[in-house]
NUTI-918961 format. One record per residue (C-alpha): chain; x, y, z. Coordinates in pm, whole numbers, padded with zeros to 5 digits. Each point is the difference from the previous one (the first is absolute). Layout:
BEGIN
<rec unit="A" u="X" v="Y" w="Z"/>
...
//
This chain:
BEGIN
<rec unit="A" u="-01427" v="-05238" w="-02954"/>
<rec unit="A" u="00162" v="-00169" w="-00300"/>
<rec unit="A" u="00145" v="-00350" w="00031"/>
<rec unit="A" u="00186" v="-00219" w="-00248"/>
<rec unit="A" u="00038" v="-00363" w="00110"/>
<rec unit="A" u="00255" v="-00211" w="-00194"/>
<rec unit="A" u="-00091" v="00181" w="-00321"/>
<rec unit="A" u="00165" v="-00129" w="-00317"/>
<rec unit="A" u="-00074" v="00124" w="-00352"/>
<rec unit="A" u="00131" v="-00187" w="-00303"/>
<rec unit="A" u="-00109" v="00123" w="-00342"/>
<rec unit="A" u="-00092" v="-00229" w="-00289"/>
<rec unit="A" u="00333" v="00072" w="-00172"/>
<rec unit="A" u="00183" v="-00149" w="00300"/>
<rec unit="A" u="00104" v="00329" w="00161"/>
<rec unit="A" u="00002" v="-00023" w="00378"/>
<rec unit="A" u="-00109" v="00352" w="00097"/>
<rec unit="A" u="-00053" v="-00053" w="00373"/>
<rec unit="A" u="00130" v="-00286" w="00211"/>
<rec unit="A" u="-00156" v="-00087" w="00337"/>
<rec unit="A" u="-00077" v="00353" w="00120"/>
<rec unit="A" u="-00117" v="00050" w="00358"/>
<rec unit="A" u="-00075" v="00354" w="00110"/>
<rec unit="A" u="-00243" v="00197" w="00214"/>
<rec unit="A" u="-00072" v="00368" w="-00060"/>
<rec unit="A" u="-00197" v="00162" w="00279"/>
<rec unit="A" u="-00275" v="00254" w="-00053"/>
<rec unit="A" u="00146" v="00350" w="-00029"/>
<rec unit="A" u="00356" v="-00105" w="-00085"/>
<rec unit="A" u="00216" v="00163" w="-00268"/>
<rec unit="A" u="00205" v="-00262" w="-00185"/>
<rec unit="A" u="00262" v="00045" w="-00272"/>
<rec unit="A" u="00018" v="-00301" w="-00233"/>
<rec unit="A" u="00345" v="-00003" w="-00162"/>
<rec unit="A" u="00227" v="-00227" w="-00198"/>
<rec unit="A" u="00163" v="-00030" w="-00343"/>
<rec unit="A" u="-00202" v="-00030" w="-00320"/>
<rec unit="A" u="-00161" v="-00343" w="-00016"/>
<rec unit="A" u="00005" v="-00041" w="00378"/>
<rec unit="A" u="-00376" v="-00052" w="00021"/>
<rec unit="A" u="-00127" v="00345" w="00105"/>
<rec unit="A" u="-00258" v="00031" w="-00276"/>
<rec unit="A" u="-00123" v="-00354" w="00060"/>
<rec unit="A" u="-00037" v="00080" w="00370"/>
<rec unit="A" u="-00227" v="00297" w="-00074"/>
<rec unit="A" u="-00194" v="-00189" w="-00271"/>
<rec unit="A" u="-00074" v="-00274" w="00252"/>
<rec unit="A" u="-00107" v="00255" w="00255"/>
<rec unit="A" u="-00265" v="00149" w="-00229"/>
<rec unit="A" u="-00096" v="-00349" w="-00118"/>
<rec unit="A" u="00100" v="00068" w="-00357"/>
<rec unit="A" u="00165" v="-00340" w="00009"/>
<rec unit="A" u="-00009" v="-00298" w="00238"/>
<rec unit="A" u="00287" v="-00176" w="00178"/>
<rec unit="A" u="00112" v="-00344" w="-00108"/>
<rec unit="A" u="00015" v="-00098" w="00367"/>
<rec unit="A" u="-00074" v="00169" w="00330"/>
<rec unit="A" u="-00262" v="00228" w="00151"/>
<rec unit="A" u="-00059" v="00376" w="-00001"/>
<rec unit="A" u="-00218" v="00161" w="00267"/>
<rec unit="A" u="-00125" v="00356" w="00029"/>
<rec unit="A" u="-00180" v="00095" w="00320"/>
<rec unit="A" u="-00022" v="-00365" w="00095"/>
<rec unit="A" u="-00168" v="-00111" w="-00323"/>
<rec unit="A" u="00152" v="-00206" w="-00278"/>
<rec unit="A" u="00002" v="00199" w="-00322"/>
<rec unit="A" u="00059" v="-00316" w="-00204"/>
<rec unit="A" u="-00358" v="-00113" w="00052"/>
<rec unit="A" u="-00160" v="00323" w="-00115"/>
<rec unit="A" u="-00225" v="00004" w="-00303"/>
<rec unit="A" u="-00145" v="00267" w="-00226"/>
<rec unit="A" u="-00141" v="00286" w="00203"/>
<rec unit="A" u="00214" v="-00097" w="00299"/>
<rec unit="A" u="00315" v="00065" w="-00204"/>
<rec unit="A" u="-00135" v="00338" w="-00109"/>
<rec unit="A" u="-00078" v="00085" w="00363"/>
<rec unit="A" u="00354" v="-00098" w="00106"/>
<rec unit="A" u="00149" v="00234" w="-00260"/>
<rec unit="A" u="-00222" v="00285" w="00114"/>
<rec unit="A" u="00180" v="-00021" w="00334"/>
<rec unit="A" u="00328" v="00063" w="-00182"/>
<rec unit="A" u="00155" v="00295" w="-00180"/>
<rec unit="A" u="00260" v="-00029" w="-00275"/>
<rec unit="A" u="00272" v="00243" w="-00108"/>
<rec unit="A" u="00209" v="-00074" w="-00309"/>
<rec unit="A" u="00332" v="00133" w="-00127"/>
<rec unit="A" u="-00154" v="00111" w="-00331"/>
<rec unit="A" u="-00293" v="00186" w="00167"/>
<rec unit="A" u="-00267" v="-00154" w="-00233"/>
<rec unit="A" u="-00205" v="00318" w="-00014"/>
<rec unit="A" u="-00275" v="00056" w="-00255"/>
<rec unit="A" u="00151" v="00259" w="-00231"/>
<rec unit="A" u="-00333" v="00133" w="-00128"/>
<rec unit="A" u="-00133" v="00072" w="00350"/>
<rec unit="A" u="00082" v="00274" w="00246"/>
<rec unit="A" u="00163" v="-00053" w="00337"/>
<rec unit="A" u="-00344" v="00016" w="00163"/>
<rec unit="A" u="-00146" v="-00249" w="-00247"/>
<rec unit="A" u="00291" v="-00244" w="00039"/>
<rec unit="A" u="-00050" v="-00016" w="00375"/>
<rec unit="A" u="-00380" v="00001" w="-00022"/>
<rec unit="A" u="00014" v="-00297" w="-00238"/>
<rec unit="A" u="00099" v="-00234" w="00284"/>
<rec unit="A" u="-00315" v="00097" w="00193"/>
<rec unit="A" u="-00225" v="-00003" w="-00305"/>
<rec unit="A" u="00113" v="-00355" w="-00080"/>
<rec unit="A" u="-00155" v="-00099" w="00334"/>
<rec unit="A" u="-00322" v="00188" w="-00078"/>
<rec unit="A" u="00063" v="00253" w="00278"/>
<rec unit="A" u="-00260" v="00278" w="00026"/>
<rec unit="A" u="00087" v="00329" w="-00170"/>
<rec unit="A" u="-00014" v="00173" w="00338"/>
<rec unit="A" u="00272" v="-00233" w="00132"/>
<rec unit="A" u="00217" v="00060" w="-00307"/>
<rec unit="A" u="-00031" v="00378" w="00034"/>
<rec unit="A" u="00089" v="-00020" w="00368"/>
<rec unit="A" u="00285" v="-00249" w="-00007"/>
<rec unit="A" u="00196" v="00093" w="-00312"/>
<rec unit="A" u="00097" v="00354" w="00110"/>
<rec unit="A" u="00085" v="-00130" w="00348"/>
<rec unit="A" u="00238" v="-00264" w="-00132"/>
<rec unit="A" u="00160" v="00233" w="-00254"/>
<rec unit="A" u="00063" v="00249" w="00281"/>
<rec unit="A" u="00166" v="-00280" w="00197"/>
<rec unit="A" u="00255" v="-00048" w="-00280"/>
<rec unit="A" u="00041" v="00373" w="-00063"/>
<rec unit="A" u="-00185" v="00024" w="-00331"/>
<rec unit="A" u="-00311" v="00195" w="00098"/>
<rec unit="A" u="00092" v="00266" w="-00257"/>
<rec unit="A" u="00042" v="-00250" w="-00287"/>
<rec unit="A" u="-00356" v="-00135" w="-00017"/>
<rec unit="A" u="-00058" v="00098" w="-00361"/>
<rec unit="A" u="00344" v="-00078" w="-00139"/>
<rec unit="A" u="00061" v="-00294" w="-00231"/>
<rec unit="A" u="00286" v="-00245" w="00066"/>
<rec unit="A" u="00216" v="00144" w="-00278"/>
<rec unit="A" u="-00011" v="00335" w="00179"/>
<rec unit="A" u="00156" v="-00147" w="00314"/>
<rec unit="A" u="00354" v="-00087" w="00102"/>
<rec unit="A" u="00095" v="-00361" w="00067"/>
<rec unit="A" u="-00024" v="00054" w="00375"/>
<rec unit="A" u="-00344" v="00157" w="-00034"/>
<rec unit="A" u="-00122" v="-00288" w="-00215"/>
<rec unit="A" u="00115" v="-00246" w="00263"/>
<rec unit="A" u="-00188" v="00197" w="00264"/>
<rec unit="A" u="-00315" v="-00029" w="-00212"/>
<rec unit="A" u="00060" v="-00374" w="-00015"/>
<rec unit="A" u="00032" v="-00010" w="00380"/>
<rec unit="A" u="-00321" v="00200" w="00042"/>
<rec unit="A" u="-00181" v="-00243" w="-00228"/>
<rec unit="A" u="00140" v="-00297" w="00196"/>
<rec unit="A" u="-00115" v="00128" w="00339"/>
<rec unit="A" u="-00336" v="00154" w="-00095"/>
<rec unit="A" u="-00183" v="-00312" w="00119"/>
<rec unit="A" u="00182" v="00003" w="00337"/>
<rec unit="A" u="00175" v="-00336" w="-00057"/>
<rec unit="A" u="00132" v="-00195" w="00295"/>
<rec unit="A" u="00298" v="-00116" w="-00210"/>
<rec unit="A" u="00199" v="00214" w="-00245"/>
<rec unit="A" u="00234" v="-00173" w="-00246"/>
<rec unit="A" u="00256" v="00222" w="-00169"/>
<rec unit="A" u="00203" v="-00147" w="-00288"/>
<rec unit="A" u="00312" v="00213" w="-00057"/>
<rec unit="A" u="-00189" v="00327" w="00069"/>
<rec unit="A" u="00320" v="00208" w="-00008"/>
<rec unit="A" u="00162" v="-00184" w="-00290"/>
<rec unit="A" u="-00057" v="00278" w="-00256"/>
<rec unit="A" u="00054" v="00293" w="00235"/>
<rec unit="A" u="00294" v="00217" w="00099"/>
<rec unit="A" u="00124" v="-00007" w="00363"/>
<rec unit="A" u="-00199" v="00305" w="00114"/>
<rec unit="A" u="-00328" v="-00133" w="-00141"/>
<rec unit="A" u="00079" v="-00344" w="00140"/>
<rec unit="A" u="00028" v="00145" w="00349"/>
<rec unit="A" u="-00330" v="00184" w="-00043"/>
<rec unit="A" u="-00172" v="-00322" w="-00104"/>
<rec unit="A" u="00149" v="-00179" w="00301"/>
<rec unit="A" u="-00130" v="00270" w="00234"/>
<rec unit="A" u="-00349" v="-00053" w="-00140"/>
<rec unit="A" u="00023" v="-00378" w="00032"/>
<rec unit="A" u="00129" v="00035" w="00355"/>
<rec unit="A" u="-00294" v="00227" w="00088"/>
<rec unit="A" u="-00242" v="-00254" w="-00148"/>
<rec unit="A" u="00166" v="-00273" w="00206"/>
<rec unit="A" u="-00032" v="00209" w="00317"/>
<rec unit="A" u="-00376" v="00010" w="-00059"/>
<rec unit="A" u="-00007" v="-00378" w="00041"/>
<rec unit="A" u="00041" v="-00128" w="-00357"/>
<rec unit="A" u="00234" v="-00295" w="-00050"/>
<rec unit="A" u="00255" v="00097" w="-00268"/>
<rec unit="A" u="00202" v="-00252" w="-00202"/>
<rec unit="A" u="00247" v="00165" w="-00234"/>
<rec unit="A" u="00206" v="-00194" w="-00255"/>
<rec unit="A" u="00302" v="00210" w="-00091"/>
<rec unit="A" u="00352" v="00021" w="-00140"/>
<rec unit="A" u="00050" v="00344" w="00155"/>
<rec unit="A" u="00285" v="-00072" w="00241"/>
<rec unit="A" u="00029" v="00362" w="00112"/>
<rec unit="A" u="-00364" v="00012" w="00111"/>
<rec unit="A" u="00019" v="-00336" w="00180"/>
<rec unit="A" u="00321" v="00093" w="00182"/>
<rec unit="A" u="-00132" v="00343" w="00093"/>
<rec unit="A" u="-00349" v="-00094" w="00119"/>
<rec unit="A" u="00098" v="-00311" w="00199"/>
<rec unit="A" u="-00325" v="-00194" w="00006"/>
<rec unit="A" u="-00040" v="-00377" w="00004"/>
<rec unit="A" u="00192" v="-00155" w="-00290"/>
<rec unit="A" u="-00085" v="-00338" w="-00150"/>
<rec unit="A" u="00264" v="-00127" w="-00242"/>
<rec unit="A" u="-00075" v="-00256" w="-00271"/>
<rec unit="A" u="00274" v="-00170" w="-00200"/>
<rec unit="A" u="-00057" v="-00273" w="-00259"/>
<rec unit="A" u="-00350" v="-00048" w="00137"/>
<rec unit="A" u="00102" v="-00050" w="00362"/>
<rec unit="A" u="-00042" v="00230" w="00297"/>
<rec unit="A" u="00358" v="00061" w="00107"/>
<rec unit="A" u="-00036" v="00289" w="00244"/>
<rec unit="A" u="-00275" v="00164" w="00205"/>
<rec unit="A" u="00103" v="00293" w="00222"/>
<rec unit="A" u="-00214" v="00243" w="00197"/>
<rec unit="A" u="00215" v="00302" w="-00095"/>
<rec unit="A" u="00213" v="-00137" w="-00278"/>
<rec unit="A" u="00205" v="00137" w="-00285"/>
<rec unit="A" u="-00006" v="-00069" w="-00370"/>
<rec unit="A" u="00303" v="-00232" w="-00027"/>
<rec unit="A" u="-00091" v="-00348" w="-00126"/>
<rec unit="A" u="00340" v="-00133" w="-00101"/>
//
C-alpha cells in the first residue's frame, strides 16, 4: 500500500510542484497519473522513489515512512520497485540479454539465477528470439519491451512507468499496455504517468488527475479529460 498524507513539495526556486496531496494506492492496483505538463506528475514519482523529499507531509509504503530511511534502507526500497522510462535508457553496447541481466548483476545475483530468470522474463515480453540483438537492431516497441523486462526482472512489488508509450505508434502502445496489464494481474502495483489519452480512455483503469500541483480528480474507471 502507498499513502501520501498532506504531501506538499515546494522547490528552492519557489515552484509549488505538489500542494497538499492525500492519496492511497492499494497493493495490486493499476493507476494512471495524468495531467498537463507541470502538473506535478514527475514530482509525484520522484517522491515515491525517494529521489526527493516533501516540504511537508508524510509518505508511507507498506505501513513504513520512507522519509526516515537512510542509506541501505533507501537502496532496499528501490529494489522493491521497477522503473520504465519513455526514452528506454538501454545500454547501447550490450545485447538484449546483457541489458536485462545487468539489473540482476547489480544486486550480485548468482550466475545461475541470471541464466534462469533472464530468458523467462524476455519470453514474458515476447523477445525470447532477440537475446543476442543490440538495441539499435530493435524497433522502438521492442526496445521498450526490453526496458520492461529489465524493470521487472527483480519481481518488484511496485512498477512505475513514466510515459512508456510516449515514443511509440498506436499498435506498439497497445502491445505495451497488454504487457503492463499482465504484469498487474500477477499482483504488481502499476503507476503509469502518461499523456496518452487514447490508452487511458480505452483501458479504463483508475485515473488520478493532477493540475497545478493539486489532486483534482480520482476515479476508479476514469477517462483522460482534465479540463
